[in-house]
All heavy atoms as an XYZ file, in Angstrom:
876
protein
N     -56.056      6.930     15.657
C     -54.929      6.070     15.427
C     -54.004      6.723     14.401
O     -54.450      7.190     13.365
C     -55.429      4.721     14.935
C     -54.341      3.812     14.515
S     -55.034      2.340     13.848
C     -54.389      1.160     14.904
N     -52.717      6.729     14.732
C     -51.742      7.328     13.832
C     -51.239      6.307     12.827
O     -50.920      5.186     13.173
C     -50.553      7.872     14.622
C     -50.855      9.050     15.533
C     -49.627      9.355     16.358
C     -51.255     10.256     14.714
N     -51.165      6.751     11.615
C     -50.645      5.881     10.560
C     -49.201      6.262     10.278
O     -48.841      7.441     10.318
C     -51.435      6.063      9.282
C     -52.809      5.545      9.351
C     -53.415      5.740      8.004
N     -54.640      5.003      7.900
C     -55.337      4.906      6.812
N     -54.941      5.529      5.736
N     -56.422      4.207      6.791
N     -48.352      5.283      9.970
C     -46.977      5.625      9.606
C     -46.963      6.343      8.267
O     -47.733      6.003      7.364
C     -46.261      4.279      9.518
C     -47.326      3.265      9.394
C     -48.571      3.848      9.977
N     -46.134      7.359      8.182
C     -46.044      8.123      6.932
C     -44.916      7.553      6.100
O     -43.827      7.303      6.596
C     -45.770      9.578      7.231
C     -46.962     10.221      7.929
C     -46.771     11.662      8.018
N     -46.818     12.215      6.671
C     -46.723     13.488      6.392
N     -46.553     14.349      7.352
N     -46.776     13.923      5.176
N     -45.173      7.372      4.868
C     -44.167      6.887      3.926
C     -43.749      8.039      3.050
O     -44.569      8.849      2.619
C     -44.722      5.749      3.070
C     -45.065      4.534      3.894
C     -46.371      4.250      4.242
C     -44.059      3.693      4.335
C     -46.679      3.147      5.011
C     -44.356      2.588      5.105
C     -45.670      2.316      5.437
O     -45.964      1.230      6.198
N     -42.499      8.116      2.800
C     -41.974      9.207      1.991
C     -42.206      8.896      0.517
O     -41.709      7.913     -0.017
C     -40.474      9.381      2.259
C     -39.939     10.617      1.592
O     -40.671     11.337      0.946
N     -38.659     10.843      1.767
N     -42.962      9.742     -0.108
C     -43.217      9.580     -1.539
C     -42.454     10.611     -2.338
O     -42.627     10.718     -3.535
C     -44.729      9.718     -1.837
O     -45.169     10.994     -1.363
C     -45.507      8.606     -1.162
N     -41.564     11.321     -1.684
C     -40.767     12.346     -2.349
C     -39.708     11.667     -3.220
O     -38.846     10.948     -2.748
C     -40.104     13.246     -1.302
C     -39.389     14.421     -1.929
O     -39.621     14.682     -3.138
O     -38.609     15.075     -1.219
N     -39.768     11.902     -4.510
C     -38.852     11.255     -5.454
C     -37.422     11.781     -5.316
O     -36.475     11.079     -5.610
C     -39.337     11.472     -6.882
C     -40.705     10.917     -7.128
C     -40.593      9.732     -8.007
C     -41.996      9.274     -8.351
N     -42.165      7.890     -8.227
N     -37.229     13.027     -4.872
C     -35.868     13.570     -4.770
C     -35.067     12.846     -3.701
O     -33.879     12.621     -3.872
C     -35.902     15.081     -4.449
O     -36.581     15.277     -3.205
C     -36.575     15.843     -5.550
N     -35.686     12.434     -2.631
C     -34.982     11.713     -1.584
C     -34.536     10.345     -2.089
O     -33.422      9.915     -1.846
C     -35.859     11.575     -0.338
C     -35.190     10.909      0.864
C     -33.988     11.742      1.305
C     -36.157     10.755      1.997
N     -35.380      9.665     -2.826
C     -35.036      8.356     -3.377
C     -33.929      8.469     -4.420
O     -33.078      7.600     -4.515
C     -36.264      7.694     -3.988
C     -37.262      7.283     -2.917
O     -36.889      7.095     -1.769
N     -38.524      7.171     -3.282
N     -33.926      9.519     -5.213
C     -32.878      9.664     -6.228
C     -31.541      9.983     -5.573
O     -30.498      9.617     -6.093
C     -33.248     10.735     -7.247
O     -33.259     12.003     -6.645
N     -31.547     10.652     -4.423
C     -30.300     10.919     -3.714
C     -29.699      9.624     -3.194
O     -28.489      9.446     -3.188
C     -30.526     11.901     -2.566
C     -30.677     13.318     -3.077
C     -31.075     14.304     -2.035
N     -30.147     14.402     -0.929
C     -30.472     14.910      0.237
N     -31.693     15.338      0.456
N     -29.592     14.997      1.202
N     -30.536      8.706     -2.766
C     -30.039      7.421     -2.289
C     -29.366      6.654     -3.418
O     -28.422      5.922     -3.193
C     -31.162      6.587     -1.691
C     -31.575      7.052     -0.318
C     -32.587      6.126      0.276
C     -32.980      6.595      1.661
N     -33.960      5.719      2.274
N     -29.826      6.829     -4.634
C     -29.231      6.148     -5.779
C     -27.831      6.682     -6.066
O     -26.985      5.972     -6.593
C     -30.113      6.311     -7.009
N     -27.565      7.933     -5.701
C     -26.257      8.538     -5.950
C     -25.245      8.233     -4.850
O     -24.077      8.554     -4.993
C     -26.390     10.059     -6.074
C     -27.151     10.458     -7.322
O     -27.229      9.636     -8.248
O     -27.655     11.585     -7.354
N     -25.661      7.635     -3.774
C     -24.767      7.360     -2.652
C     -23.833      6.211     -3.022
O     -24.264      5.177     -3.513
C     -25.559      7.016     -1.382
C     -26.365      8.232     -0.933
C     -24.625      6.552     -0.274
C     -27.286      7.968      0.223
N     -22.521      6.439     -2.775
C     -21.518      5.406     -3.025
C     -20.767      5.145     -1.729
O     -20.596      6.047     -0.919
C     -20.516      5.873     -4.083
C     -21.087      6.027     -5.458
C     -19.996      6.440     -6.444
O     -18.900      6.772     -6.067
N     -20.328      6.400     -7.712
N     -20.257      3.935     -1.575
C     -19.440      3.662     -0.386
C     -18.179      4.527     -0.389
O     -17.626      4.848     -1.447
C     -19.089      2.182     -0.522
C     -20.121      1.629     -1.442
C     -20.511      2.742     -2.352
N     -17.724      4.889      0.792
C     -16.556      5.751      0.928
C     -15.312      5.114      0.316
O     -14.508      5.793     -0.321
C     -16.314      6.059      2.408
C     -15.188      7.026      2.729
C     -15.433      8.368      2.053
C     -15.053      7.201      4.222
N     -15.161      3.802      0.469
C     -14.003      3.099     -0.092
C     -13.931      3.265     -1.605
O     -12.867      3.541     -2.161
C     -14.068      1.620      0.274
C     -12.886      0.817     -0.222
C     -12.979     -0.623      0.207
C     -11.793     -1.402     -0.314
N     -11.841     -2.801      0.096
N     -15.050      3.109     -2.278
C     -15.077      3.260     -3.736
C     -14.789      4.707     -4.148
O     -14.096      4.954     -5.129
C     -16.441      2.830     -4.292
C     -16.682      1.347     -4.219
C     -18.058      0.963     -4.718
O     -18.735      1.807     -5.360
O     -18.469     -0.177     -4.465
N     -15.311      5.642     -3.397
C     -15.086      7.054     -3.691
C     -13.614      7.417     -3.537
O     -13.038      8.101     -4.390
C     -15.948      7.933     -2.771
O     -17.319      7.533     -2.898
C     -15.812      9.397     -3.125
N     -12.988      6.966     -2.447
C     -11.569      7.241     -2.241
C     -10.706      6.576     -3.296
O      -9.736      7.156     -3.779
C     -11.138      6.789     -0.845
C     -11.669      7.630      0.304
C     -11.273      7.008      1.632
C     -11.181      9.060      0.212
N     -11.055      5.347     -3.689
C     -10.295      4.656     -4.735
C     -10.422      5.397     -6.067
O      -9.440      5.520     -6.799
C     -10.768      3.209     -4.876
C      -9.898      2.377     -5.785
C      -8.475      2.268     -5.293
O      -8.242      2.036     -4.112
N      -7.517      2.447     -6.170
N     -11.589      5.916     -6.379
C     -11.775      6.687     -7.605
C     -10.939      7.962     -7.565
O     -10.350      8.367     -8.571
C     -13.250      7.021     -7.798
N     -10.853      8.586     -6.411
C     -10.045      9.792     -6.245
C      -8.559      9.481     -6.423
O      -7.846     10.212     -7.113
C     -10.302     10.396     -4.858
C      -9.648     11.729     -4.564
C     -10.236     12.812     -5.445
C      -9.828     12.079     -3.105
N      -8.097      8.393     -5.830
C      -6.693      7.976     -5.975
C      -6.379      7.687     -7.437
O      -5.334      8.083     -7.955
C      -6.403      6.745     -5.085
C      -5.088      6.091     -5.455
C      -6.397      7.149     -3.628
N      -7.294      7.016     -8.129
C      -7.087      6.712     -9.551
C      -7.102      7.976    -10.402
O      -6.305      8.106    -11.335
C      -8.140      5.726    -10.049
C      -7.960      4.355     -9.444
O      -6.895      4.009     -8.954
N      -9.017      3.571     -9.448
N      -7.992      8.893    -10.092
C      -8.111     10.118    -10.886
C      -6.846     10.969    -10.802
O      -6.414     11.560    -11.783
C      -9.325     10.928    -10.421
N      -6.241     11.019     -9.625
C      -5.030     11.823     -9.454
C      -3.741     11.012     -9.610
O      -2.656     11.513     -9.324
C      -5.054     12.524     -8.088
C      -6.043     13.657     -8.046
C      -7.262     13.514     -7.417
C      -5.748     14.865     -8.662
C      -8.182     14.557     -7.392
C      -6.649     15.904     -8.641
C      -7.859     15.746     -8.005
O      -8.769     16.782     -7.982
N      -3.887      9.752    -10.032
C      -2.744      8.863    -10.281
C      -1.803      8.792     -9.077
O      -0.596      8.975     -9.196
C      -1.997      9.295    -11.538
C      -2.857      9.200    -12.774
C      -2.102      9.629    -14.003
C      -2.972      9.373    -15.203
N      -3.429     10.514    -15.872
N      -2.377      8.522     -7.915
C      -1.618      8.467     -6.673
C      -1.334      7.042     -6.196
O      -0.672      6.864     -5.179
C      -2.377      9.210     -5.565
C      -2.615     10.689     -5.788
C      -3.527     11.246     -4.720
C      -1.296     11.425     -5.811
N      -1.797      6.037     -6.921
C      -1.670      4.661     -6.452
C      -0.209      4.234     -6.293
O       0.157      3.579     -5.327
C      -2.392      3.692     -7.400
C      -2.509      2.294     -6.845
C      -3.331      2.235     -5.571
O      -4.434      2.742     -5.514
N      -2.796      1.616     -4.537
N       0.649      4.614     -7.221
C       2.059      4.247     -7.126
C       2.717      4.819     -5.891
O       3.437      4.127     -5.168
N       2.484      6.084     -5.633
C       3.058      6.727     -4.452
C       2.469      6.136     -3.178
O       3.179      5.950     -2.188
C       2.790      8.241     -4.519
C       3.620      9.029     -3.582
C       5.089      8.907     -3.941
C       5.922      9.876     -3.156
N       7.342      9.653     -3.350
N       1.203      5.822     -3.200
C       0.559      5.203     -2.047
C       1.167      3.835     -1.759
O       1.404      3.481     -0.601
C      -0.951      5.083     -2.294
C      -1.822      4.653     -1.143
C      -1.711      5.634      0.012
C      -3.257      4.538     -1.590
N       1.470      3.060     -2.805
C       2.125      1.763     -2.631
C       3.517      1.933     -2.022
O       3.918      1.160     -1.153
C       2.235      1.025     -3.960
C       0.903      0.541     -4.467
O      -0.063      0.429     -3.721
N       0.829      0.271     -5.754
N       4.261      2.937     -2.479
C       5.595      3.189     -1.944
C       5.539      3.514     -0.450
O       6.327      2.984      0.340
C       6.262      4.340     -2.696
C       6.601      4.011     -4.128
C       7.151      5.197     -4.896
O       7.393      6.257     -4.276
O       7.345      5.064     -6.107
N       4.627      4.366     -0.071
C       4.477      4.737      1.343
C       4.067      3.513      2.164
O       4.575      3.304      3.271
C       3.450      5.880      1.499
C       3.099      6.121      2.948
C       3.982      7.145      0.852
N       3.205      2.685      1.617
C       2.776      1.470      2.311
C       3.956      0.540      2.559
O       4.099     -0.026      3.643
C       1.690      0.742      1.502
O       0.584      1.618      1.311
C       1.217     -0.515      2.205
N       4.815      0.389      1.564
C       5.983     -0.493      1.708
C       6.932      0.035      2.774
O       7.389     -0.716      3.639
C       6.699     -0.664      0.355
C       5.826     -1.474     -0.598
C       8.059     -1.335      0.536
C       6.302     -1.482     -2.029
N       7.241      1.311      2.723
C       8.164      1.892      3.694
C       7.601      1.775      5.108
O       8.319      1.408      6.047
C       8.492      3.356      3.334
C       9.260      4.038      4.449
C       9.273      3.423      2.028
N       6.325      2.067      5.269
C       5.706      2.030      6.585
C       5.562      0.612      7.140
O       5.570      0.420      8.350
C       4.336      2.712      6.556
C       4.411      4.202      6.385
C       5.172      4.882      7.510
O       4.953      4.547      8.685
O       6.017      5.731      7.196
N       5.434     -0.376      6.263
C       5.251     -1.748      6.747
C       6.516     -2.594      6.585
O       6.444     -3.815      6.616
C       4.067     -2.397      6.034
O       4.278     -2.411      4.644
N       7.683     -1.954      6.432
C       8.943     -2.675      6.261
C       9.193     -3.633      7.433
O       9.574     -4.788      7.226
C      10.089     -1.686      6.104
C      11.433     -2.319      5.977
C      12.416     -2.336      6.911
C      11.946     -3.031      4.845
N      13.515     -3.008      6.431
C      13.254     -3.451      5.166
C      11.429     -3.362      3.601
C      14.045     -4.177      4.276
C      12.215     -4.082      2.715
C      13.498     -4.482      3.062
N       8.982     -3.185      8.656
C       9.204     -4.058      9.819
C       8.242     -5.233      9.814
O       8.630     -6.362     10.120
C       9.057     -3.265     11.114
C       9.348     -4.103     12.347
C       9.302     -3.314     13.648
O       9.317     -2.074     13.599
O       9.250     -3.957     14.703
N       7.009     -5.007      9.451
C       6.020     -6.083      9.404
C       6.379     -7.096      8.321
O       6.226     -8.300      8.511
C       4.626     -5.491      9.134
C       3.535     -6.512      9.083
C       2.203     -5.854      8.808
C       1.119     -6.905      8.650
N      -0.143     -6.320      8.236
N       6.865     -6.618      7.187
C       7.212     -7.501      6.069
C       8.457     -8.322      6.379
O       8.470     -9.537      6.207
C       7.426     -6.683      4.774
C       6.140     -5.990      4.343
C       7.933     -7.578      3.649
C       6.342     -4.960      3.251
N       9.512     -7.661      6.844
C      10.816     -8.304      6.977
C      11.134     -8.780      8.386
O      12.054     -9.561      8.574
C      11.915     -7.342      6.508
C      11.784     -6.927      5.071
S      11.724     -8.286      3.912
C      13.332     -8.997      4.128
N      10.430     -8.283      9.362
C      10.693     -8.691     10.742
C      11.480     -7.628     11.497
O      12.145     -6.776     10.913
N      11.427     -7.721     12.805
C      12.049     -6.712     13.665
C      13.569     -6.720     13.562
O      14.201     -5.670     13.559
C      11.603     -6.930     15.108
C      12.141     -5.898     16.067
C      11.310     -5.835     17.333
N      11.899     -4.983     18.337
C      11.822     -3.652     18.329
N      11.194     -3.049     17.347
N      12.369     -2.942     19.295
N      14.177     -7.903     13.464
C      15.643     -7.997     13.423
C      16.203     -7.274     12.201
O      17.186     -6.530     12.308
C      16.074     -9.457     13.411
N      15.582     -7.456     11.061
C      16.046     -6.783      9.837
C      15.734     -5.296      9.908
O      16.537     -4.458      9.498
C      15.441     -7.447      8.587
C      15.977     -8.876      8.463
C      15.737     -6.634      7.333
C      15.360     -9.684      7.351
N      14.584     -4.953     10.447
C      14.207     -3.542     10.556
C      15.175     -2.770     11.452
O      15.470     -1.602     11.183
C      12.783     -3.417     11.080
N      15.676     -3.411     12.488
C      16.638     -2.745     13.376
C      17.968     -2.484     12.677
O      18.674     -1.533     13.018
C      16.861     -3.579     14.635
C      15.704     -3.594     15.629
C      15.983     -4.591     16.744
C      15.450     -2.208     16.183
N      18.322     -3.309     11.712
C      19.575     -3.143     10.972
C      19.406     -2.280      9.726
O      20.358     -2.004      9.023
C      20.136     -4.511     10.550
C      20.420     -5.440     11.700
C      21.638     -5.005     12.446
C      21.977     -6.049     13.522
N      23.087     -5.647     14.320
N      18.188     -1.861      9.449
C      17.913     -1.015      8.281
C      18.145      0.442      8.662
O      17.520      0.953      9.588
C      16.466     -1.212      7.803
O      16.255     -2.586      7.484
C      16.184     -0.369      6.570
N      19.035      1.097      7.936
C      19.336      2.499      8.210
C      18.486      3.440      7.369
O      18.100      4.509      7.827
C      20.811      2.785      7.926
C      21.747      2.083      8.868
C      23.198      2.346      8.524
O      23.536      2.552      7.364
N      24.046      2.339      9.529
N      18.207      3.040      6.131
C      17.489      3.928      5.212
C      16.756      3.074      4.188
O      17.225      2.023      3.779
C      18.516      4.827      4.511
C      17.943      5.875      3.623
C      19.045      6.741      2.998
O      20.230      6.383      3.077
O      18.680      7.756      2.412
N      15.585      3.541      3.779
C      14.804      2.863      2.747
C      14.113      3.927      1.912
O      13.492      4.832      2.456
C      13.808      1.861      3.375
C      13.037      1.115      2.298
C      12.900      2.513      4.359
C      12.256     -0.059      2.833
N      14.269      3.844      0.583
C      13.656      4.832     -0.306
C      13.451      4.250     -1.702
O      13.988      3.187     -2.029
C      14.493      6.114     -0.362
C      15.899      5.944     -0.886
C      16.190      6.128     -2.237
C      16.943      5.606     -0.029
C      17.482      5.976     -2.712
C      18.231      5.466     -0.492
C      18.495      5.648     -1.839
O      19.769      5.494     -2.315
N      12.673      4.961     -2.520
C      12.354      4.554     -3.887
C      12.976      5.496     -4.890
O      13.059      6.700     -4.658
C      10.837      4.593     -4.114
C      10.129      3.398     -3.582
C       9.677      3.362     -2.291
C       9.907      2.317     -4.396
C       9.019      2.267     -1.791
C       9.247      1.209     -3.919
C       8.800      1.185     -2.615
N      13.369      4.958     -6.023
C      13.790      5.728     -7.189
C      13.440      4.921     -8.429
O      13.888      3.781     -8.579
C      15.293      5.973     -7.201
C      15.772      6.990     -6.223
C      15.821      8.383     -6.865
N      15.742      9.444     -5.888
C      16.625      9.701     -4.942
N      17.687      8.957     -4.800
N      16.437     10.704     -4.124
N      12.631      5.478     -9.282
C      12.308      4.893    -10.593
C      11.875      3.428    -10.488
O      12.339      2.572    -11.224
C      13.493      5.022    -11.541
C      14.014      6.414    -11.652
N      13.294      7.437    -12.219
C      15.180      6.965    -11.237
C      13.996      8.552    -12.170
N      15.146      8.300    -11.566
N      11.001      3.138     -9.551
C      10.458      1.792     -9.407
C      11.358      0.804     -8.690
O      11.015     -0.365     -8.575
N      12.503      1.243     -8.214
C      13.417      0.378     -7.471
C      13.372      0.765     -6.001
O      13.283      1.937     -5.665
C      14.856      0.529     -7.972
C      15.076      0.049     -9.367
C      16.531      0.225     -9.757
C      16.761     -0.153    -11.199
N      18.167      0.053    -11.582
N      13.470     -0.236     -5.152
C      13.520     -0.019     -3.707
C      14.976     -0.109     -3.273
O      15.643     -1.112     -3.529
C      12.687     -1.072     -2.978
C      12.665     -0.997     -1.466
C      11.973      0.282     -1.004
C      11.976     -2.212     -0.882
N      15.467      0.935     -2.649
C      16.839      0.971     -2.147
C      16.797      0.851     -0.629
O      16.074      1.594      0.035
C      17.527      2.279     -2.545
C      17.763      2.403     -4.023
C      16.792      2.934     -4.857
C      18.958      1.973     -4.565
C      17.004      3.040     -6.215
C      19.181      2.087     -5.933
C      18.208      2.617     -6.756
N      17.582     -0.094     -0.109
C      17.597     -0.351      1.325
C      19.050     -0.337      1.801
O      19.869     -1.106      1.307
C      16.948     -1.711      1.663
C      16.926     -1.936      3.162
C      15.560     -1.816      1.073
N      19.349      0.521      2.753
C      20.695      0.575      3.339
C      20.683     -0.251      4.621
O      19.947      0.033      5.555
C      21.096      2.011      3.650
C      22.541      2.139      4.109
C      22.980      3.583      4.248
N      22.693      4.405      3.075
C      23.445      4.453      1.955
N      24.517      3.710      1.873
N      23.109      5.234      0.958
N      21.532     -1.289      4.626
C      21.629     -2.214      5.748
C      22.968     -1.994      6.452
O      24.002     -1.887      5.798
C      21.517     -3.680      5.256
C      20.215     -3.917      4.495
C      21.664     -4.662      6.408
C      18.972     -3.871      5.326
N      22.954     -1.964      7.782
C      24.181     -1.685      8.541
C      25.037     -2.925      8.766
O      26.198     -2.818      9.118
C      23.829     -1.046      9.879
O      23.056     -1.944     10.652
N      24.506     -4.100      8.552
C      25.232     -5.346      8.802
C      25.608     -6.011      7.473
O      24.726     -6.374      6.677
C      24.355     -6.289      9.628
O      24.906     -7.576      9.668
N      26.893     -6.197      7.238
C      27.355     -6.815      5.983
C      26.867     -8.256      5.823
O      26.411     -8.626      4.732
C      28.873     -6.754      5.896
N      26.920     -9.098      6.858
C      26.407    -10.463      6.694
C      24.903    -10.502      6.385
O      24.458    -11.291      5.552
C      26.699    -11.138      8.041
C      27.778    -10.337      8.654
C      27.590     -8.943      8.148
N      24.146     -9.643      7.035
C      22.711     -9.579      6.766
C      22.457     -9.090      5.341
O      21.595     -9.621      4.639
C      22.012     -8.661      7.770
C      20.516     -8.467      7.561
C      19.774     -9.786      7.632
C      19.972     -7.483      8.567
N      23.213     -8.109      4.922
C      23.094     -7.596      3.552
C      23.353     -8.711      2.547
O      22.615     -8.860      1.564
C      24.075     -6.444      3.354
C      24.062     -5.842      1.985
C      25.003     -4.652      1.963
C      25.686     -4.530      0.641
N      26.665     -3.461      0.607
N      24.378     -9.511      2.786
C      24.696    -10.629      1.893
C      23.539    -11.635      1.852
O      23.171    -12.117      0.770
C      25.987    -11.315      2.347
C      26.383    -12.462      1.489
N      26.863    -12.299      0.212
C      26.343    -13.802      1.720
C      27.111    -13.485     -0.313
N      26.807    -14.408      0.587
N      22.979    -11.944      3.006
C      21.836    -12.869      3.061
C      20.641    -12.326      2.274
O      19.972    -13.068      1.552
C      21.415    -13.113      4.510
C      22.342    -13.982      5.292
C      22.276    -15.437      4.856
O      21.174    -15.914      4.512
O      23.335    -16.082      4.855
N      20.378    -11.042      2.410
C      19.243    -10.441      1.706
C      19.483    -10.392      0.198
O      18.548    -10.576     -0.581
C      18.963     -9.043      2.260
C      18.404     -9.009      3.681
C      18.326     -7.578      4.184
C      17.050     -9.681      3.752
N      20.711    -10.158     -0.212
C      21.031    -10.171     -1.645
C      20.783    -11.556     -2.215
O      20.248    -11.697     -3.319
C      22.486     -9.706     -1.884
C      22.924    -10.002     -3.310
C      22.628     -8.225     -1.590
N      21.138    -12.582     -1.462
C      20.929    -13.966     -1.919
C      19.434    -14.316     -2.000
O      19.044    -15.152     -2.809
C      21.654    -14.948     -0.997
C      23.161    -14.748     -0.932
S      23.970    -14.812     -2.540
C      23.856    -16.535     -2.894
N      18.631    -13.684     -1.173
C      17.188    -13.963     -1.143
C      16.386    -12.821     -1.761
O      15.235    -12.589     -1.389
C      16.753    -14.214      0.283
N      16.970    -12.126     -2.715
C      16.345    -10.930     -3.298
C      14.971    -11.210     -3.902
O      14.026    -10.447     -3.696
C      17.272    -10.348     -4.360
C      16.849     -8.988     -4.843
C      17.753     -8.477     -5.939
C      19.050     -7.992     -5.365
N      19.842     -7.214     -6.314
N      14.825    -12.304     -4.640
C      13.532    -12.591     -5.269
C      12.451    -12.859     -4.225
O      11.304    -12.460     -4.405
C      13.631    -13.780     -6.236
O      14.153    -14.912     -5.545
C      14.524    -13.448     -7.421
N      12.827    -13.522     -3.138
C      11.853    -13.770     -2.072
C      11.436    -12.463     -1.405
O      10.262    -12.262     -1.078
C      12.416    -14.737     -1.036
C      11.406    -15.096      0.015
C      11.876    -16.176      0.932
C      10.759    -16.461      1.923
N      11.004    -17.601      2.733
N      12.391    -11.556     -1.213
C      12.089    -10.249     -0.628
C      11.111     -9.491     -1.518
O      10.128     -8.911     -1.037
C      13.384     -9.439     -0.405
C      13.070     -8.008     -0.008
C      14.262    -10.101      0.642
N      11.359     -9.504     -2.818
C      10.464     -8.824     -3.767
C       9.066     -9.428     -3.697
O       8.062     -8.709     -3.667
C      11.039     -8.890     -5.196
C      12.307     -8.047     -5.282
C      10.012     -8.422     -6.222
C      13.081     -8.219     -6.577
N       8.982    -10.756     -3.657
C       7.683    -11.423     -3.574
C       6.943    -11.073     -2.285
O       5.731    -10.844     -2.299
C       7.847    -12.942     -3.682
C       8.299    -13.384     -5.070
O       8.145    -12.590     -6.026
O       8.805    -14.515     -5.182
N       7.663    -11.025     -1.162
C       7.034    -10.663      0.116
C       6.489     -9.237      0.085
O       5.372     -8.976      0.557
C       8.042    -10.793      1.257
C       8.392    -12.194      1.732
C       9.571    -12.147      2.694
C       7.195    -12.842      2.385
N       7.268     -8.332     -0.473
C       6.847     -6.929     -0.526
C       5.625     -6.771     -1.418
O       4.647     -6.125     -1.054
C       8.000     -6.036     -0.997
C       9.096     -6.004      0.065
C       7.517     -4.635     -1.318
C      10.387     -5.370     -0.388
N       5.674     -7.359     -2.607
C       4.547     -7.245     -3.537
C       3.299     -7.926     -2.994
O       2.183     -7.460     -3.224
C       4.927     -7.801     -4.905
C       5.879     -6.891     -5.645
O       5.918     -5.685     -5.425
N       6.669     -7.459     -6.527
N       3.467     -9.014     -2.251
C       2.317     -9.684     -1.640
C       1.679     -8.798     -0.581
O       0.455     -8.766     -0.445
C       2.743    -11.013     -1.031
N       2.484     -8.064      0.154
C       1.959     -7.160      1.181
C       1.125     -6.045      0.555
O       0.069     -5.687      1.067
C       3.108     -6.563      2.004
C       2.680     -5.555      3.036
C       1.909     -6.160      4.189
O       2.066     -7.335      4.505
N       1.078     -5.375      4.812
N       1.606     -5.505     -0.553
C       0.900     -4.401     -1.210
C      -0.294     -4.911     -2.007
O      -1.308     -4.234     -2.134
C       1.873     -3.600     -2.102
C       1.161     -2.507     -2.851
C       2.989     -3.031     -1.279
N      -0.176     -6.104     -2.567
C      -1.269     -6.669     -3.349
C      -1.123     -6.469     -4.847
O      -1.931     -6.960     -5.614
N      -0.116     -5.740     -5.263
C       0.177     -5.533     -6.686
C       1.687     -5.596     -6.876
O       2.444     -5.578     -5.913
C      -0.344     -4.172     -7.207
C      -1.843     -4.100     -7.169
C       0.272     -3.024     -6.453
N       2.106     -5.650     -8.134
C       3.550     -5.654     -8.418
C       4.053     -4.224     -8.325
O       4.159     -3.514     -9.314
C       3.815     -6.256     -9.792
C       5.278     -6.499    -10.038
C       5.518     -7.267    -11.312
C       7.007     -7.505    -11.454
N       7.315     -8.253    -12.633
N       4.377     -3.820     -7.103
C       4.774     -2.434     -6.830
C       6.238     -2.186     -7.144
O       6.598     -1.102     -7.573
C       4.487     -2.083     -5.379
N       7.085     -3.186     -6.925
C       8.515     -3.014     -7.192
C       9.009     -4.160     -8.061
O       8.476     -5.257     -8.038
C       9.354     -2.950     -5.893
C       9.211     -4.236     -5.094
C       8.982     -1.765     -5.054
C      10.230     -4.365     -4.007
N      10.016     -3.877     -8.837
C      10.610     -4.889     -9.700
C      12.008     -5.252     -9.256
O      12.499     -6.326     -9.611
C      10.618     -4.396    -11.147
C       9.228     -4.199    -11.694
C       9.205     -3.871    -13.166
O      10.205     -4.124    -13.843
O       8.185     -3.349    -13.616
N      12.654     -4.387     -8.503
C      14.016     -4.649     -8.074
C      14.256     -4.053     -6.696
O      13.729     -2.990     -6.363
C      15.011     -4.070     -9.065
C      16.439     -4.466     -8.787
C      17.415     -3.972     -9.833
O      16.980     -3.481    -10.890
O      18.615     -4.068     -9.573
N      15.085     -4.747     -5.922
C      15.522     -4.263     -4.621
C      17.033     -4.145     -4.679
O      17.710     -5.066     -5.124
C      15.122     -5.199     -3.472
C      15.649     -4.700     -2.153
C      13.632     -5.363     -3.403
N      17.553     -3.006     -4.251
C      18.995     -2.787     -4.206
C      19.379     -2.607     -2.748
O      18.881     -1.709     -2.077
C      19.401     -1.542     -5.032
C      20.890     -1.297     -4.946
C      18.935     -1.681     -6.477
N      20.261     -3.478     -2.282
C      20.728     -3.394     -0.899
C      22.052     -2.653     -0.886
O      22.999     -3.010     -1.562
C      20.875     -4.785     -0.292
C      19.569     -5.498     -0.135
C      19.183     -6.471     -1.025
C      18.706     -5.153      0.887
C      17.962     -7.111     -0.898
C      17.481     -5.781      1.024
C      17.111     -6.764      0.131
N      22.109     -1.588     -0.109
C      23.296     -0.742     -0.027
C      24.062     -1.011      1.254
O      23.537     -1.394      2.241
C      22.877      0.733     -0.076
C      22.014      1.134     -1.253
C      21.493      2.538     -1.071
C      22.806      1.042     -2.533
C-alpha cells in the first residue's frame, strides 16, 4: 500500500510565505516609481467617453493634462457653455471614476 508523501522541506514552505498577490506587487511597483499620478491621467483620458457619454465624447477634439488641470477642447460652443456651468459636477464624476482626487480643475477650451 502506498502512503501519501508529505513535504517536510522547510525551504518550500518558506517560499510560500514570500508569495504576494500580483495586484499588491504591481501597486508597490507603481508607488515605488511614483507613477500613480500619471496612471490616473491616462485612466481619465481613456475613459472620457464612459465618464461623460458618447455625445460629449464626439464633440471633444482634444483632452490633456498640465500641472494637475484637465484641459478639454470642445467643438460645440453651446455644449462648452453647459459644461462650464456644470464644472464641479464634471470634476466629481471624473474623480469618482478614478477613485481619488486626481484633478482639481477642468478648463474647457
